[in-house]
Residue frames as qw, qx, qy, qz and C-alpha x, y, z in Angstrom:
[[0.001, 0.887, 0.462, -0.005, 0.00, 0.00, 0.00],
 [0.409, 0.192, 0.013, 0.892, 1.22, 3.49, -0.86],
 [0.186, -0.852, -0.456, 0.176, 0.05, 6.47, 1.22],
 [0.395, 0.339, 0.075, 0.851, 0.92, 9.99, -0.02],
 [0.253, -0.827, -0.426, 0.265, 0.46, 12.95, 2.28],
 [0.335, 0.739, 0.042, 0.583, 1.08, 16.55, 1.27],
 [0.549, -0.416, -0.334, 0.643, 3.39, 18.41, 3.69],
 [0.042, 0.666, 0.028, -0.744, 3.54, 21.70, 1.80],
 [0.595, 0.662, -0.024, -0.455, 3.13, 22.86, -1.82],
 [0.589, 0.598, -0.527, -0.133, 6.10, 20.83, -3.09],
 [0.045, 0.383, -0.878, 0.283, 6.91, 18.30, -0.37],
 [0.835, -0.158, -0.227, -0.476, 5.18, 14.99, 0.26],
 [0.347, -0.382, 0.826, -0.228, 5.58, 12.15, 2.74],
 [0.773, 0.155, -0.470, -0.398, 5.13, 8.72, 1.23],
 [0.513, -0.336, 0.740, -0.276, 4.65, 5.65, 3.38],
 [0.649, 0.247, -0.630, -0.348, 4.98, 2.29, 1.66],
 [0.673, -0.281, 0.592, -0.343, 3.66, -0.78, 3.43],
 [0.712, 0.348, -0.574, -0.207, 5.08, -3.90, 1.90],
 [0.803, -0.136, -0.532, 0.233, 6.94, -6.67, 3.70],
 [0.438, -0.377, -0.353, 0.736, 8.42, -3.83, 5.71],
 [0.087, 0.934, 0.346, -0.010, 7.17, -0.27, 6.08],
 [0.523, -0.021, 0.064, 0.849, 9.25, 2.63, 4.77],
 [0.043, 0.906, 0.298, -0.296, 8.82, 6.40, 4.82],
 [0.553, 0.195, 0.310, 0.748, 10.05, 8.75, 2.13],
 [0.046, 0.775, 0.162, -0.609, 10.16, 12.52, 1.69],
 [0.529, 0.361, 0.550, 0.536, 9.58, 13.49, -1.92],
 [0.030, 0.592, 0.004, -0.805, 9.99, 16.95, -3.43],
 [0.467, 0.508, 0.661, 0.295, 7.93, 17.74, -6.53],
 [0.095, -0.307, 0.113, 0.940, 8.74, 21.02, -8.29],
 [0.496, 0.568, 0.364, -0.546, 5.67, 22.60, -9.89],
 [0.401, 0.622, -0.441, -0.508, 7.18, 22.81, -13.38],
 [0.049, 0.240, -0.962, -0.120, 8.14, 19.14, -13.32],
 [0.354, 0.324, 0.793, -0.376, 4.64, 18.15, -12.13],
 [0.496, 0.644, 0.098, -0.575, 3.06, 20.22, -14.94],
 [0.264, 0.537, -0.689, -0.409, 5.40, 18.76, -17.55],
 [0.035, -0.078, 0.996, -0.001, 4.59, 15.16, -16.60],
 [0.170, 0.424, 0.848, -0.268, 0.85, 15.51, -15.99],
 [0.019, -0.336, -0.415, -0.845, -0.31, 18.63, -17.85],
 [0.285, -0.105, 0.415, -0.858, -2.33, 19.27, -14.64],
 [0.616, -0.120, -0.588, -0.510, -4.63, 16.33, -15.44],
 [0.758, -0.388, -0.519, 0.076, -4.12, 14.56, -12.11],
 [0.432, -0.889, 0.100, -0.112, -3.14, 15.70, -8.64],
 [0.165, 0.701, -0.664, 0.200, 0.47, 15.72, -7.46],
 [0.593, -0.314, 0.668, -0.322, -0.44, 12.93, -5.06],
 [0.910, 0.320, 0.210, -0.158, -1.59, 10.71, -7.95],
 [0.556, 0.725, -0.395, 0.094, 1.65, 11.39, -9.84],
 [0.125, -0.598, 0.732, -0.302, 3.71, 10.45, -6.80],
 [0.786, -0.073, 0.529, -0.313, 1.62, 7.33, -6.15],
 [0.867, 0.492, 0.021, -0.070, 2.06, 6.20, -9.78],
 [0.315, 0.757, -0.541, 0.187, 5.77, 6.96, -9.53],
 [0.411, -0.444, 0.734, -0.308, 6.10, 4.76, -6.51],
 [0.899, 0.196, 0.327, -0.214, 4.18, 1.99, -8.28],
 [0.652, 0.697, -0.295, 0.044, 6.74, 2.38, -11.08],
 [0.013, 0.674, -0.684, 0.278, 9.62, 2.09, -8.61],
 [0.652, -0.253, 0.622, -0.353, 8.12, -0.87, -6.78],
 [0.915, 0.374, 0.046, -0.142, 7.91, -2.81, -10.02],
 [0.620, 0.647, -0.372, 0.241, 11.69, -2.46, -10.23],
 [0.337, 0.313, -0.671, 0.581, 12.98, -2.57, -6.66],
 [0.454, -0.523, -0.694, 0.198, 11.83, -3.24, -3.10],
 [0.179, -0.927, -0.175, -0.280, 10.60, -0.32, -1.02],
 [0.682, -0.655, 0.071, 0.318, 13.62, -0.71, 1.23],
 [0.633, 0.035, 0.303, 0.711, 15.88, 0.22, -1.76],
 [0.155, 0.825, 0.318, 0.441, 14.01, 3.46, -2.57],
 [0.303, 0.288, -0.287, 0.862, 15.82, 6.58, -1.38],
 [0.236, -0.553, -0.666, 0.441, 14.42, 8.03, 1.84],
 [0.057, 0.818, 0.164, -0.548, 14.50, 11.58, 0.51],
 [0.419, 0.013, 0.580, 0.699, 14.61, 12.68, -3.14],
 [0.351, 0.458, -0.075, -0.813, 13.26, 15.00, -5.81],
 [0.803, 0.325, 0.431, -0.252, 10.86, 13.15, -8.13],
 [0.575, 0.752, -0.269, -0.177, 12.92, 13.96, -11.23],
 [0.197, -0.604, 0.772, 0.000, 15.77, 11.86, -9.81],
 [0.823, 0.096, 0.533, -0.169, 13.87, 8.70, -10.72],
 [0.721, 0.690, -0.033, -0.065, 14.84, 9.25, -14.39],
 [0.060, 0.776, -0.627, 0.039, 18.53, 9.21, -13.44],
 [0.440, -0.266, 0.846, -0.143, 18.16, 5.63, -12.24],
 [0.500, 0.370, 0.782, 0.045, 15.46, 4.50, -14.68],
 [0.060, -0.219, 0.357, 0.906, 15.71, 6.43, -17.98],
 [0.133, -0.338, -0.794, -0.488, 12.34, 5.06, -19.16],
 [0.079, -0.429, -0.671, 0.600, 10.50, 6.63, -16.16],
 [0.191, 0.409, 0.064, -0.890, 9.20, 9.84, -17.76],
 [0.342, 0.101, -0.663, -0.658, 8.03, 8.20, -20.97],
 [0.293, -0.268, -0.918, 0.006, 6.14, 5.53, -19.03],
 [0.056, -0.439, -0.579, 0.685, 4.60, 7.96, -16.54],
 [0.215, 0.296, -0.162, -0.917, 3.45, 10.46, -19.15],
 [0.330, -0.053, -0.799, -0.499, 1.59, 7.69, -21.01],
 [0.174, -0.353, -0.870, 0.297, -0.48, 6.99, -17.88],
 [0.090, 0.582, 0.374, -0.717, -2.11, 10.40, -18.05]]
């Protein structure tokens, strides 16, 4: 289960409950959010879908505890293309 909670306009806490529970602080710059979603879905949905993407590739215990969402593309170059297609 993925639970996304907005902390402020660009910061979110994500709790992932899998075999073990992990907590992550994610920063989402407005321009990056708009580029990926064209404002079609909420930032929380984008982050949830991004974590689903990550969890298909690695366990929640391997996901960084604090990161900016755009960093996913540095580890998984296909991230943006796959995410954009979902919206």
